[in-house]
N, C-alpha and C positions, 0 to 999 in steps of 0.2 A: 469702097472705103468710105467710112463716115467722115463728115466734116469735122475739123478741129475748130472749136469755138473757145476763145479766151475771154474771160470776163474780169473786169476790174472790181475791186471791193469798195474802197472808200469813195463816197459821193456818187457811186454808181448803184450799189446794192444797199449800202448802209451809210449812216452818218454817225460818226463817233465824236462825242463831246468830251473834250479834254480840259483839264485845269490849265488856265493860261500861264500860270507861273511854273508848275511842275511838268506840264505837258503829259501828265498821266491821264489815260483814257478812263473815264467813268462810265457814263451811260452810252449804250449803243442803240441806235434807233434803226430798225429795218425799214427800208423803203416799201411803201404799200405796193403790193403786187409782185414783190421780189421772188417769193417762193414759187408762185405760178409761172413767172418768167423763167426761172431756173429749170423747172420741170419741163417746160415747153422746149427750151434749148436742148435738154437731154434727149428729147424725141427727134431732134434735128441732127444731132452729132455728139461728139465726145467733148465734154465741157471741162475746162481747166480754169482755175482761179489764178490770175496773174496780177499781182499787186506790188507796188513799191514799198508797202508796209512790211515791217519785220514779221517773221513767221508767227510769233506768239500773238501778235495783234490779229493776224489773219485767222488764226484758230479761234480766237474770241469772237471775231465777226461771224465765222461759220457757225459757231455754237448759237449765237443770237439768231441767225437765220433759221436754225432748226433742221428738221428732217429733210428739207429740200436740198440742204448742203451735201447730202449723200450723192447727189448727181455729179459733183465734182470728182474727177478721177485723179486729180493731182493739184498741188498748190505750188506755184512759183512765186517766191517772195523776194524781198530785198536781198537776202543772203545769196540767193541763186542768181540774182541780177547783177551782183557786185562786179564781175568781170566786164560786163557791158557798161555799167556805170563808170568804171575806171577809164574805159576807152573813150566814152563820150566826153567825160571831163577833160581828158588829155587833149582831145580835138578842140574843145571849147577854150581851153587855156592857151592854145597856140596863138601867139600874137600875129597880127597882120594876115590872118587867113580870111579870104573873102567868103561870103556866105555860100556861093556855089561850090567852093573848094571844101568847105565843111560838109556840105551835103554829100559830095562825092566820097569823102572819107567816112561819113556815117554809113554809107552803103557798103563799105568794105569791112565793117565790123562783123565778126563771125556770130551767127545766131546761136543761141543756147537751147532752142526748142524748135520743133518743126513749124512751118508756116500754117496759118489758119486765119480766121476772122478775129478781130479784137473789138470788144465792146467796152468803151471807156468814156468818162466824162471830159477828158482833156481834148482840145481841138487839134486837128492836123497842124503840124508845124511847131507845136509847143515842145518844150524840153521833154515832157513825159511821152509825147508821141514819138519823138526820136528814140528815146530809151527803149520803149516797148516794141516799136516797129523794127528796130535793129536787133532786139533780142529774138524776134520771130522771123526776121528776114522778109517782112511784108511791106507793102506800099499803101498809099491812101485808099485804094479800092477795097482793101480788106479791113479798113478802119471804120468803125461805126460809132459816132459820137452821140451820147445821150446828154440831156440837160442835167447838170449836176444836181444831186438830191440835197435839198434844203428842207428839213422837216416842217419848217414854218411857211414854206412857199410852194413846194412842188408836190406832185403826187405820182402815181404809178403810170400815168399816161405816156411818159417818155420811154418807159420800158416796152410798152406796146409798139411804139414807133420803131424802136431798135429791133424788136423781133421781126416786124414786117420788112424792115430794111434788110435785115439778114436773109429773110426768106426770099426776097427779090434777088439778092446777089447770089445766093446759092442756086436758085433756079436758072440763072444766066450761065452758070459754069457748065462746061462740056462734060458729058458723061465720062466717068473714069473707067478704064478697061480693067477687067478682072484679072 
């Protein structure tokens, strides 16, 4: 069985510049090395785009990435994540819950997709970490954080780090029976 690899879109593979007043996305800048990174992931497993962004934005991002986006076998967007978002928000809005009780409840959220590795710019413990890890039923060992892409500060080196980190973690997995 091939590894399932989920990859975030915004600030992982692309940077979308939006008008501050209307929040309409104008220019999309693809992170240097993103296409090669996606193709390399495709050789390692089945690659799925998992983004908190709406589906129409995800499709624009994939179009900006170009032919490498054909590696993605599926797109999970905000619309698909909505049941998990609702559960996380219900947990977070419950008053007087201790942090450890919230974490216990997060782990009871039913995943909407099979587990795999997640490559994202958000750190472990963030709201986005909990949303996506609950959506996949994974823990911190399957989460690989990359430096958020800022077209004026970062380059593709963080994607190389993410690839090698994934490679190490996949190599540590026991062989799956046929």
